[in-house]
Backbone bond lengths (Angstrom), bond angles and torsions (degrees), N, CA, C in turn:
res aa  C-N    CA-C-N  psi(-1)  N-CA   C-N-CA  omega(-1)  CA-C   N-CA-C  phi
1 M - - - 1.502 - - 1.652 116.41 -
2 Q 1.292 110.34 135.89 1.472 108.91 -178.03 1.552 107.88 -85.32
3 S 1.279 115.86 -29.71 1.556 116.76 178.39 1.565 104.00 -154.22
4 P 1.173 121.07 178.48 1.461 125.57 -178.48 1.529 111.97 -64.15
5 T 1.364 115.22 -21.19 1.467 121.70 179.60 1.532 118.22 -120.89
6 A 1.393 114.57 14.71 1.423 115.20 174.10 1.583 106.19 -152.03
7 S 1.331 112.24 156.80 1.481 119.35 -171.81 1.642 106.46 -157.38
8 A 1.244 104.00 143.83 1.645 111.66 174.38 1.510 104.96 -144.14
9 L 1.370 115.89 160.40 1.374 123.77 178.52 1.525 108.51 -70.86
10 Q 1.344 115.89 140.43 1.475 126.32 -177.96 1.532 107.60 -79.41
11 P 1.343 117.97 148.87 1.406 119.44 169.96 1.497 120.26 -62.00
12 S 1.442 115.87 -29.35 1.338 115.04 178.64 1.609 113.43 -120.20
13 L 1.245 118.52 165.76 1.524 115.67 -177.22 1.567 107.08 -79.00
14 V 1.301 111.66 143.68 1.457 122.09 174.91 1.406 110.89 -132.64
15 G 1.460 116.08 128.63 1.360 123.46 173.14 1.496 109.75 -107.73
16 R 1.315 120.88 152.25 1.363 121.25 -175.08 1.595 105.28 -132.96
17 I 1.336 112.33 143.64 1.438 122.05 179.48 1.580 106.17 -117.70
18 V 1.291 120.82 140.45 1.478 119.15 172.10 1.520 105.79 -131.70
19 I 1.389 113.82 138.05 1.469 121.87 -179.66 1.549 106.98 -124.97
20 L 1.263 120.05 126.35 1.522 119.85 -179.92 1.514 107.85 -124.81
21 I 1.287 113.02 139.51 1.536 121.05 169.33 1.519 105.96 -129.49
22 P 1.289 114.31 83.85 1.532 122.60 -175.87 1.673 109.37 -53.60
23 G 1.159 114.28 -43.60 1.473 121.97 -176.45 1.630 109.65 -58.29
24 H 1.218 117.34 -24.94 1.350 126.85 -175.49 1.586 115.49 -111.83
25 D 1.435 112.34 5.79 1.429 119.88 -176.48 1.471 113.93 55.22
26 Y 1.366 120.58 38.85 1.476 127.11 -168.97 1.455 113.04 -119.80
27 G 1.363 116.26 126.03 1.478 120.20 170.88 1.547 108.06 -123.87
28 Y 1.340 114.01 155.93 1.424 116.81 171.69 1.500 106.82 -148.25
29 I 1.326 117.59 142.73 1.423 122.19 -178.35 1.562 106.45 -142.18
30 E 1.256 117.89 135.48 1.483 126.69 -176.87 1.399 115.21 -139.31
31 Q 1.317 117.87 134.20 1.499 118.31 175.18 1.585 104.51 -95.88
32 L 1.363 114.78 141.95 1.438 126.27 176.11 1.561 105.82 -120.58
33 R 1.412 110.12 133.53 1.451 118.76 176.02 1.516 111.20 -117.13
34 E 1.385 114.41 -17.04 1.433 113.71 -173.75 1.617 102.55 -124.29
35 G 1.368 106.72 158.13 1.517 117.24 178.40 1.552 113.07 63.12
36 I 1.346 122.05 35.26 1.397 122.53 -176.15 1.589 112.22 -120.91
37 L 1.425 111.59 -0.18 1.336 115.02 178.79 1.658 111.64 -102.93
38 N 1.194 116.79 150.05 1.522 122.55 178.04 1.572 109.67 -78.08
39 K 1.339 118.32 -177.30 1.402 118.97 -177.84 1.551 112.72 -65.61
40 K 1.407 117.17 -25.94 1.483 119.48 -179.59 1.523 110.48 -87.68
41 G 1.377 117.83 5.55 1.465 117.67 174.32 1.556 108.68 86.77
42 H 1.209 119.06 14.44 1.554 119.46 179.71 1.536 108.23 -102.98
43 P 1.417 118.49 152.58 1.351 119.33 178.17 1.625 111.60 -58.32
44 S 1.285 121.50 141.70 1.365 126.33 178.06 1.540 113.86 -122.69
45 S 1.348 117.41 108.84 1.380 122.69 177.57 1.476 109.92 -67.83
46 D 1.303 119.70 -24.29 1.554 121.77 179.03 1.507 105.86 -68.15
47 L 1.337 119.44 -45.90 1.548 119.81 177.45 1.499 110.58 -59.31
48 L 1.301 123.00 -42.01 1.499 128.99 178.74 1.555 106.04 -59.71
49 E 1.323 116.36 -49.20 1.447 119.33 177.69 1.509 116.01 -58.23
50 K 1.331 116.68 -43.31 1.418 125.40 178.48 1.655 106.50 -56.30
51 V 1.370 115.55 -52.25 1.372 116.80 -177.36 1.630 109.67 -66.12
52 A 1.213 111.56 -40.65 1.581 112.18 175.10 1.530 114.21 -56.86
53 V 1.275 119.73 -39.53 1.421 128.99 -178.02 1.536 106.76 -70.26
54 E 1.215 118.89 -43.97 1.517 123.10 179.23 1.553 107.73 -66.04
55 R 1.415 116.70 -43.63 1.498 118.87 178.90 1.515 112.86 -61.72
56 A 1.360 110.18 -43.09 1.518 118.79 -174.92 1.574 108.69 -62.18
57 K 1.247 112.26 -45.30 1.630 117.28 178.40 1.437 106.12 -59.35
58 G 1.322 121.32 -49.08 1.444 125.40 -175.80 1.501 112.56 -56.25
59 I 1.369 114.96 -45.24 1.429 128.64 -179.70 1.564 108.81 -63.01
60 C 1.321 117.21 -45.45 1.499 120.20 179.21 1.481 109.63 -67.61
61 V 1.365 118.67 -42.33 1.467 119.98 -179.37 1.547 104.96 -64.24
62 E 1.367 119.66 -49.25 1.456 122.62 -178.55 1.617 110.05 -53.78
63 K 1.318 120.30 -43.12 1.411 129.96 179.95 1.530 110.52 -75.76
64 K 1.211 119.38 -0.31 1.522 129.40 179.40 1.621 112.04 54.29
65 L 1.346 111.72 37.51 1.562 114.44 176.63 1.423 107.53 -66.44
66 S 1.243 120.96 129.09 1.529 117.84 -177.55 1.520 110.61 -80.52
67 S 1.324 123.42 -31.92 1.374 122.24 175.66 1.607 107.45 -139.58
68 F 1.204 114.63 134.28 1.491 121.90 178.29 1.453 109.89 -148.26
69 V 1.380 112.83 161.10 1.533 122.08 172.43 1.478 104.75 -124.88
70 I 1.237 120.35 142.59 1.458 125.67 175.62 1.511 107.09 -112.95
71 L 1.327 114.52 114.58 1.503 118.85 -169.17 1.628 103.85 -93.99
72 I 1.257 112.06 135.36 1.424 119.44 -178.15 1.611 111.76 -128.35
73 D 1.258 122.05 132.10 1.442 124.82 -177.32 1.493 113.73 -92.40
74 S 1.298 115.20 7.92 1.482 120.19 177.25 1.583 110.34 -115.14
75 L 1.366 114.12 112.99 1.480 115.10 -176.15 1.600 109.93 -64.17
76 S 1.297 117.82 -41.21 1.527 119.10 -178.42 1.533 107.97 -64.16
77 S 1.323 120.65 -38.03 1.549 118.48 178.92 1.543 109.64 -76.94
78 A 1.271 125.29 -23.31 1.300 127.52 173.31 1.514 113.31 -65.66
79 S 1.290 111.62 -45.72 1.528 119.77 -174.15 1.492 109.83 -80.34
80 A 1.345 117.14 -21.41 1.446 120.93 -177.15 1.590 112.18 -89.85
81 T 1.318 118.39 -18.94 1.350 122.61 -175.70 1.469 119.60 -72.93
82 L 1.282 119.55 143.23 1.441 122.34 -177.80 1.624 112.79 -93.22
83 V 1.269 112.32 6.09 1.428 121.52 179.18 1.505 114.96 -89.55
84 P 1.325 121.69 104.01 1.429 122.00 -168.54 1.447 109.01 -60.33
85 E 1.354 123.39 -28.60 1.513 121.70 -170.25 1.581 108.43 -81.43
86 A 1.283 119.76 -1.64 1.469 126.86 -179.46 1.598 108.30 -75.49
87 R 1.285 116.73 127.54 1.440 123.79 174.06 1.471 114.50 -133.02
88 W 1.307 110.88 141.96 1.555 113.91 179.07 1.478 110.57 -77.87
89 L 1.327 116.05 139.57 1.324 120.13 178.89 1.512 112.83 -97.86
90 E 1.330 122.91 107.95 1.454 122.82 -173.50 1.466 119.19 -51.65
91 P 1.370 122.14 146.54 1.523 117.93 -177.23 1.493 102.66 -59.88
92 G 1.452 105.97 154.44 1.426 116.70 176.89 1.567 112.28 91.91
93 R 1.331 117.46 -20.73 1.496 120.62 173.01 1.524 111.80 -87.74
94 L 1.277 113.04 140.72 1.496 115.34 -174.62 1.541 110.55 -79.40
95 Q 1.332 106.46 129.12 1.528 113.23 -179.35 1.489 104.12 -112.35
96 L 1.434 115.77 106.29 1.451 121.60 -166.69 1.597 113.47 -66.39
97 A 1.357 112.19 -35.35 1.597 120.29 175.69 1.423 108.67 -54.91
98 S 1.449 112.22 -52.91 1.505 115.36 -175.63 1.604 112.17 -62.53
99 L 1.439 110.44 -36.57 1.489 111.18 -177.66 1.484 107.53 -64.43
100 L 1.304 118.36 -46.03 1.505 124.72 -177.00 1.477 111.64 -57.16
101 L 1.342 116.78 -45.59 1.408 121.81 -177.95 1.587 108.36 -68.84
102 Q 1.367 116.87 -39.75 1.435 120.81 178.29 1.501 113.01 -57.77
103 R 1.336 112.00 -45.09 1.581 116.54 176.93 1.411 117.20 -59.49
104 I 1.379 115.27 -37.05 1.467 122.46 176.21 1.430 112.39 -68.74
105 V 1.204 121.65 -43.77 1.493 130.35 -177.65 1.580 103.37 -68.98
106 D 1.294 118.94 -46.22 1.397 123.66 -171.91 1.436 111.30 -64.86
107 R 1.310 122.46 -28.03 1.423 124.34 175.75 1.497 110.87 -69.49
108 A 1.352 114.04 -42.24 1.599 114.07 179.57 1.574 110.56 -68.03
109 R 1.382 113.28 -36.28 1.408 119.83 -178.15 1.624 107.51 -61.44
110 Y 1.443 115.31 -47.11 1.452 120.52 -179.58 1.578 112.48 -55.51
111 L 1.389 107.84 -45.90 1.442 111.51 -173.85 1.548 114.04 -67.20
112 R 1.353 110.60 -35.88 1.473 115.97 171.68 1.528 115.70 -58.41
113 R 1.292 115.89 -49.54 1.426 126.91 -174.43 1.624 110.74 -70.16
114 S 1.274 114.66 -33.81 1.543 113.52 176.93 1.522 112.58 -97.93
115 S 1.196 124.29 16.05 1.421 122.66 -169.42 1.619 104.58 -73.05
116 R 1.306 119.38 -30.96 1.439 118.92 -174.68 1.538 107.15 -86.68
117 K 1.345 116.39 -20.95 1.441 121.27 -178.88 1.542 118.64 -83.06
118 V 1.330 106.88 -36.64 1.502 115.89 -175.04 1.607 109.40 -95.22
119 I 1.259 115.26 125.63 1.492 126.50 -176.73 1.480 107.05 -82.02
120 S 1.306 113.41 -54.52 1.447 122.44 -175.97 1.494 114.11 -138.86
121 R 1.281 115.74 121.81 1.539 118.07 -174.08 1.626 105.46 -95.72
122 S 1.223 119.40 155.32 1.396 126.40 174.28 1.552 106.26 -75.50
123 Q 1.310 115.61 166.65 1.484 125.94 177.98 1.547 101.95 -60.31
124 P 1.488 114.37 140.90 1.487 116.95 177.55 1.504 111.43 -67.91
125 N 1.359 117.84 149.57 1.403 119.42 173.97 1.535 107.23 -89.19
126 E 1.345 117.42 178.28 1.537 122.16 -179.51 1.365 110.47 -59.12
127 V 1.350 124.03 -34.15 1.495 123.51 -168.60 1.555 101.77 -78.58
128 Q 1.259 123.07 -38.91 1.498 126.38 176.52 1.459 114.46 -66.33
129 K 1.319 115.53 -37.42 1.608 119.88 174.59 1.532 106.37 -66.91
130 D 1.383 115.82 -38.76 1.541 110.69 -176.41 1.478 107.88 -76.69
131 A 1.358 125.79 -30.03 1.495 123.31 172.12 1.506 111.14 -58.57
132 F 1.367 117.33 -40.36 1.481 122.82 177.33 1.421 111.08 -63.92
133 R 1.296 118.17 -46.33 1.459 123.06 177.45 1.471 113.20 -56.58
134 L 1.360 119.44 -48.41 1.374 123.07 -177.43 1.544 112.71 -75.87
135 F 1.353 117.67 -29.91 1.404 118.59 178.00 1.553 110.82 -65.76
136 N 1.360 117.32 -39.29 1.425 122.02 -177.74 1.421 114.52 -81.90
137 A 1.282 127.25 -11.41 1.446 129.63 -168.76 1.558 102.62 -73.90
138 E 1.440 109.30 128.57 1.400 116.54 170.49 1.559 111.86 -69.01
139 R 1.269 117.74 -45.04 1.429 125.68 177.54 1.535 105.13 -159.33
140 L 1.262 112.93 124.82 1.397 117.57 -172.10 1.598 111.18 -142.80
141 E 1.185 119.81 132.51 1.601 127.22 170.82 1.530 101.16 -108.76
142 F 1.321 115.11 134.63 1.447 120.88 -175.00 1.566 110.37 -148.81
143 E 1.354 117.11 155.05 1.416 121.91 177.46 1.568 105.24 -84.68
144 L 1.341 118.82 126.94 1.475 123.07 -176.71 1.561 106.38 -61.42
145 S 1.290 120.02 -37.34 1.509 125.87 -169.57 1.507 106.44 -69.29
146 K 1.416 116.99 -22.03 1.496 115.31 -179.84 1.483 109.64 -100.77
147 S 1.255 124.72 12.01 1.365 127.18 176.93 1.552 110.90 -95.82
148 P 1.385 124.20 111.89 1.381 123.32 176.84 1.499 116.08 -58.57
149 L 1.413 120.87 -31.77 1.287 130.63 177.69 1.522 106.55 -60.84
150 W 1.242 115.54 -58.15 1.473 125.44 -176.74 1.518 112.16 -58.84
151 N 1.297 118.53 -41.90 1.444 126.59 175.54 1.393 109.92 -60.78
152 K 1.397 120.58 -44.73 1.489 121.48 178.82 1.494 113.75 -66.33
153 I 1.307 114.34 -32.31 1.506 120.67 179.16 1.549 106.15 -66.74
154 Q 1.258 114.65 -47.18 1.545 122.50 -177.45 1.561 108.84 -59.01
155 A 1.369 113.76 -47.19 1.385 118.43 177.46 1.493 115.33 -57.30
156 E 1.300 110.35 -49.41 1.517 119.10 -179.39 1.626 113.37 -59.09
157 I 1.360 114.87 -35.59 1.346 123.90 176.13 1.575 109.68 -70.71
158 A 1.316 115.54 -39.74 1.428 120.52 177.46 1.570 108.26 -64.90
159 M 1.220 116.80 -49.58 1.521 118.55 178.63 1.492 113.79 -57.53
160 A 1.354 117.25 -36.79 1.455 122.04 -179.39 1.517 105.68 -68.76
161 K 1.189 121.27 -37.82 1.372 125.55 178.48 1.479 117.10 -77.13
162 G 1.364 111.99 -17.92 1.483 118.68 176.00 1.451 107.58 86.33
163 I 1.247 126.10 26.91 1.547 125.82 178.33 1.510 108.96 -123.65
164 G 1.258 118.74 159.38 1.378 121.51 173.45 1.540 117.80 -83.63
165 Q 1.352 119.21 160.88 1.441 120.77 -170.50 1.589 110.58 -61.84
166 E 1.320 114.75 -29.46 1.415 115.76 -176.51 1.496 114.06 -69.96
167 H 1.398 118.24 -15.19 1.389 120.20 176.18 1.522 117.33 -102.67
168 L 1.320 113.74 4.08 1.481 121.92 -178.88 1.446 106.30 -71.69
169 E 1.459 112.11 136.27 1.524 119.10 170.96 1.474 106.87 -75.25
170 T 1.420 111.98 144.89 1.551 121.14 170.63 1.404 107.06 -120.18
């Protein structure tokens, strides 16, 4: 994204990983530009998942978490990893890191697709500004509770479950 209200394709391929530890109010996002292509030169989500799992384990060890589970939404990555804490998250279960990343990428995609249709955009709200900040971060550790995008996702989950924000587990 070029700004919270404009986006264009980048000249080079960028992969992103997101690691969340909601119980510790911790979020991590990183852009990867190398080591994300398979042998045929195509983008590989499995390679990104492998890096994400290794980073997640390193972060958990650094934070001295005594027991932890790393949830992966890719079955092939879960079975190929050498990290014993990695577990495959079955289809239909909510993967919060994937959801946050999807929202960040969706904002850029929407801006690109609507650029010819929209003449004048309104000022970005706090959630859109946060998506822009996270999209452009090369490497960023952040407090989940201070992320308007994360808070919006949590509120939407709470509404879907029919509970108030004050009762939502983090």
